[in-house]
Structure formats: structure tokens, C-alpha cells
N, C-alpha and C positions, 0 to 999 in steps of 0.2 A: 117467379114472384110467389111468395108464400101467402097462405090464406090469412095471415095476420098483418099483411101490409097495410099501412096507415095512409090516409089521405094526406097529400102534401100540397094542397091548393089546386088551382086551376091552370090550364095550359097557358093562359095569358100572363101568369105569374112566373113562367119559366122560359126565358128567351132561348136557352140552349136546346130545349125540346122543340120549340116552334121552328127554329132554324133547321133542325134536323128533318122535321116533317116537310118543311118547305123544299129542302133538297130532294127528298123522295118525290114530291110532286113534280119538280122539274125533270127528274130522271124519267118519270112515266109520261111526261108531256113531250119531251124532246128526244126521247129514245127512239131508235129505229125499229119499225115493225117488219121490215124486210118484205113488204108487200103482203103480209099475212093478215087477213081480215080478223082471224081469231085473236092474234096478238094485239092488234089495234083495238079491238073491242074490250079486251081485258085491261089494257092500259087505261082506256077511258073509264072503265068501271072502278079501277083503283083510284083514279083522280077524283071521281065523284064522291066516293065513300070517304076518302081522306079529306076533301074539302068540307064535307058535312061535319066530320069530327072536329076540324079546326074551327069552323063557324060556331059550333055548339060550346066552344071553350071547355073541352073535356076535362074531367078530373085527372089529376096526376097522383100516382101512388109513390111512396118512398121506396127507393131501391137500397138493397143491402150490399150490393157488390159481390155476389157469390161467384167464385172462380172454379174452373175445372182444369185438369191437367193440360188440355189443349191450349189454354190461355198463355202458355209459355211461348206460343208462336204468334200471339196477337200483335205485339209491337212490330215484328218483322212484316206481318201482313199489312199493317197500317202504313209502315214506311214504304213498302213497295207500291201501295195504292196512291201515295202522294205523288208518284211520278207518272201515273197513268191518266186515262181519260176521265176517270171518276173521282179525281182528287178533291173536288169541292165537297162531294158527299162524304168522302173518307175523312176530311178535316172535321166535319161536324160530328162524325162518330167518335173521333179521337177525343173530343171535348168531354164526352160522357162515358168514355171507356172504363174509367175506374168505378163507375156506378152500375154497370150492367150486371144483371143476374144471369149467369150462364147455366144452362140445363141440358139434359139429354132428351127428355120427352118420351122415353121408353122405360118400361119396368125391367126389361131384359135386353142387354146389349151383347152383340157378338164379341167374342174374345178379342181383346186388343183395341176395340173401338173406343173404349172409355178414355184412352189417352190421345185419340186422334180426331175427336169430333165434339162439338158443342154448339148450341145456338143461344142467342139472347134476343129478347123482344124489345121493341121501342113503343109499339102501339098494339093494343089488342084487348080482349076481355080481362086479362090479368095485369094490364098496364105494361110499363109505367104510365103511359098515356092511355086512358081507358076508352075502348071502342068495341062495340059488340059485333060489327059486321065486317071488320077488316083487321088483319094482323100484319104488322111490318116488323122486320128484324134483320139479323145477320146470322149466317152460319159460317163457322170457322172449321177448316179441315187442315190437319197436319200434312206434310209431304208424304207420299206413298200411302195414301189412305184410300181404301175401298169402302164406300158407303153402300151397304147391300140393297138389293132390289126391294122397293116398298111402294106404297101408293096411298093416296088420301081420298077417301070417299066423301063426296059432297063439297069438296074444296077445289077451287082453281088456284094453282100455284105458279108463281113465276120467280125466277132468279135473275139478278143482274150481277155479272161478275165485276167485283171491285178490284181484286188483285189476284195474281197467280193465274194458273191455267187448269181447267178441268174438262172432263169428258163425261157426257151422259149416255148411257147405254152403248158405249164404245162407238159413238157416231158423232164425229166432229170434235173440235177443240174450241172451248170457250175461253176468251181472254177479256180483259177489262172493257166494259160497255156492252158486251154480248148479253142477250136476253134468252132465257130458256123458259118455255111455257109447258106446264104439265096440266092437262085437263083432268077433271075428276075421274078417279079410277085408273089413271094411266100409271103403269108400273115403270119405275125408273131407278137406275143404279148410277152412282157417281164415283169417278176415280180422279185422283189428283196426280200432279207431276212428281218427279223424284226428289227435287231439291228445294222447292219453295212451297209455303203454305198457300191456301186458297181462301179468300174471303168473298162470300156471296151475300148480297142483300136479297131479301125475299119478301114477297107479298102473298098473302092468302086471302081470297075473297070467297065468302060463302054465307050461309045463314047463321044467325046468332047461335043456334043450337049446335051446328057442326063446328063452329070455331071455339065454342065454350068447352066442347068435349071432342076434340079431334081424334079420329081413329088412326093411330100411327103404329103400324105393324109391319115387320119385315116379312117378306114373302119367303116361304120355305122352298128349298130347292126341290 
């Protein structure tokens, strides 16, 4: 979202964004914590912050629909997601797909990553739905993508796999409905399968200051 984004009304004026946020709330309410108290606590925190944003009838900023090269894989990722366990959330994302502003989030990208990665936000300090203490969005990876080791200070991050298959730190394979939790300062690296793209929903919970200016840096080898 650019600094010149204009106000486009309030959340109650935009049913498509309300339905999308509702599907996020359901995903974090009915998703499986696998017995992990840390995952369960994070899911509750996301729900509480999201409920507050919805109740406050947050401002909505106009989207310009900025695309990146990785968007060539978006429709395939959405189509795959329609057949999986997260199809209800995927359908609501498809409704707003042509309005999403795709970004990198880094000043410097490793060679080749600019064609295989991008993210778009639904809710956060920069909109489209404005919220200061929670960020929601999606990350899209092309097939055969290695997203280098990185970490987020002061931010608790979770991913829910919507389509495709991915591995974090070469430990396990995550497929639709799986959740990955990264606590603040945890270094993580993501790899994707050979033939299909990966679409992950994500949530960042942190202070207003940390979400407004997230430190996103790749870790040097």
C-alpha cells in the first residue's frame, strides 16, 4: 500500500473484506493447535485483535492492484486451494484477488527471488483494512522456491497453508490446513515443492510500533 492511499470508507461498507476477515476468524477459531499451548494462545490472541478491529468498523483504504512476477502463479494456487480443506477462505481471497497490492518487503532480494515470492496484506497498519496491532495477509511462492533464513523481532508470526506443500527449516511438510508458528526472533527458512505453487495465509501479532516498522532482514550465512 502506498503512502498516498486514500480512504475508501469503513469496513461495514465493504462486505467482501468483512467476509474475508470472518473466514480468518473461523480459521483461527477452529484450526488445530496440535496440543501446543503456544499455538493455542497465539490463535486466541489473533481472534481477539481481529474481533476488536471488526467491532471498531475500521477504515478501508483504496487498493491499486499492484502485481509482481510471482502473480503468474496466483490463479493456479487459488484453483488448487478450491479443492482443499481451506477452500472457504480461498474463495473469499479470490473475490479480492484483482485488488491486492503485492510487495516484497525487502530493499534487497537474493538473486532470483523477485520472480518467486511476494506478499499481499488484507489488514494491518497500511490497510487495506486498517489495524495497528495485527497484520493479516497471504504469501505466494512459486514452485522450487527457497525463501532464505530470516526472523522477525517483536512479532509472533503464524502461517496457515492454503494450497501446495512447503517445508520450514527442512523439518516436516505442511499442506492445506497446517499451521506453522514462529515466535519472535525465531530464524526460519521456507522451501516449496517442485511442481506447484504455495499459498500461505499469515498473521503477525505485535506492538503497534513493531508492526508499523517490521524488521525484515535475511540472515547472512
